[in-house]
C-alpha positions, 0 to 999 in steps of 0.5 A: 333243386338244380332244375329250379335254380336254372328256371329262376336264373332263366326267369330273371334273365327274361324279366331283365330283357323285358324291362330293357325293351320297355325302357325309353331308348335314345334319342330320348333325353332321359337316356342321353349323355351330357357333353362338357359344353352343356354341363358347363352351360347348366352350371351357369344358369339361374334356376329357381324351383318350388318345393313343399311351399318353399322357394329355392334358387341357384345362382351361377356357380353357387349352391342351392339356397332357400329364399327368405321372405321378409313377409314370411318371417313377419307372418311367422312372428305374428303366429308365434305371438298368437301362440303365446297369447292363446297358449293357456287354452292348450289341454283345456276344454277351450282347446277341444275341436268339434271332431273331438280332437285337440286344437293345436296352437303351434305356429305351423297351423297356418303356414305361408307358402310359395305357390309360383315364381318367375325371373325378371331378368331385366332388373335381375329379380325373382317375382313370386307369390306367397299365400296363407289361409287368409291373404296372398301377395305378389313380391319381388326380390333379387336372388340372395338379397334381403330387400323385398318389395311388396307389389300386391297384397290382397285378401283371398287372392290365390295366384299360381303359374306366374309368367312374365311377358316378353316385354316384361310389362305384364304378368299372366297367372292362374287365379284359383277360386274358392269354388274349385274353378280357376281363371287366367288373370293379367296384371301389370308388372308392378302388381296393379290392374289385376283382372281375370280374362277367362271365366266358366266352370273350368280350371284354366291354368298355366298361361303362356305367351306367344313370342312375336304375336300380340294380344294372344295367350295359351293356356290349359283348360279342363272342365269340371264335374260337380255333384247335386250339392255343387261339389267338384267330383271330377275333372276332365282332360286338359286341353290347350286353348288360345285366348284372343285378348282383343275379341275375348274369344277362345279357340281350341289348339290341341284336344284329345280325350286320351291325354292331358296337355299341360303347360303350353309354351311356344319356343323361339323357333315357333314350335308348341311345347307341352307335356303330354300324359295319359288322361285317367277317367275318374270311375266309381265302380263295383269295386268301390261300392263293395269297399265302401260297404265292407268299411261302413261299420268301421267308419261308423265306429270310428265316428262314434269313438270321436263323438265319445272322445269329444265329451271326454275331453270336454268334461274330464280333459282327458282323451280316450286315447293315451296320446295323440301320436306323432305329426303325420308326414307327407306320404310319398305315394300321395303327392300332387304334381301338375294338378295330378295325384301320383304315386311317386313311390311306384315311380321311384321304384320302377322308372329309370333314373336320369343321370342317377336322379330318380324320377317321381313321374312315369315315363308316360309324361312326355315333353312334346314339341309340335311344329306348325305343320302338326308333326310331334316330336318327343324331347324327353320323358319323365317330365314333371315341369319345365321352363324356357331359359336363355335363347329358348334352352329347355330346362326341365325336372323329373321331380327330383332333379333339374336338367338342361336339354340340348337340341340334339337330345342330350342332357346335363344335370343342373341340380337335384333336390328331394322334391321339385314341384315346379322349375323356373329358369332365367330368360337371359344370362346375367351378361345380357342384363 
């Protein structure tokens, strides 16, 4: 017994040593300590972030607040009135859907979601895009104010990755199409003159302006693979491309089949910033075939059950099951960040926290700075999203917290939340506006 206990202790110690060697070491920002000056700077920043389709912001010295959009409130009122008009259909044959289940007339069936935001520090406002199942719109609102300006509202419009030009005259954005593609779009600051400047069977996204260089725009691009019916079945690795808006030509900047290069930006000192993460090649191997074969009888029985359940609801208004069950909650093992589905539960369990804040993405998601000579430097690990704040200060998120990164690699915690999909920082201090 004593020998077994001794072996167990030795094994635990060996495992801890192994994990310590695998963890990122200084000077990586994930383990760097903050200094008081940086912590004070982090508290002064205007920061916003998107979480589960909602937009939150933190003004200097204030707490995190949710931005209440007048457009969203009006949409909720319309859905509530629609629910009241159609409420009599609930639990009747009119409420039976094609798959045998019951249609829901709850107001949450078609939510209006924030997709992206950006600061317009010149007027002290947040620009943001809202969409539901039918329309999308661009709005502007000073943080904390109740006044909201509608700049653009269009049927079927879906914009993401809003990025205001350095002169605050143009907005670049990702225009998502219904066929699975996405193009880079430009529009004026007031929402006028919307036009797409890239095309093709690709997913072009995350446009970034180049300071001091006119008519040039960086963006990430990934090719799409489709089946014989035209459905997207896979997406290639993300590369960084540069668009010459004068000639309409696109040239590659950074490509490597082993990696995704996402969210390209150019810092004030001329370095190229991007998130680098391993590219996982989609595969359908023998194990998938065996699993599909084993599950085929159960899937067939499930389809038969729903077929019979449909008729039971139609003619007797009673389902074959006693209850529809509780509403499903988002699975933490299945969330999307930067266009990639990740196992956040695994990361929360295995990754080292940053300033005590757990990471939703693995340490292989690295924020990299590349000099014009092509020299790479890893600035931080576990990076899910980032933005450039005052003076080019880097603000980044690990999915649960927002951190400010100093030039010497030290970090300070700015705020934390349960889930942060994208983070946005004001370009200028309020004193400069």
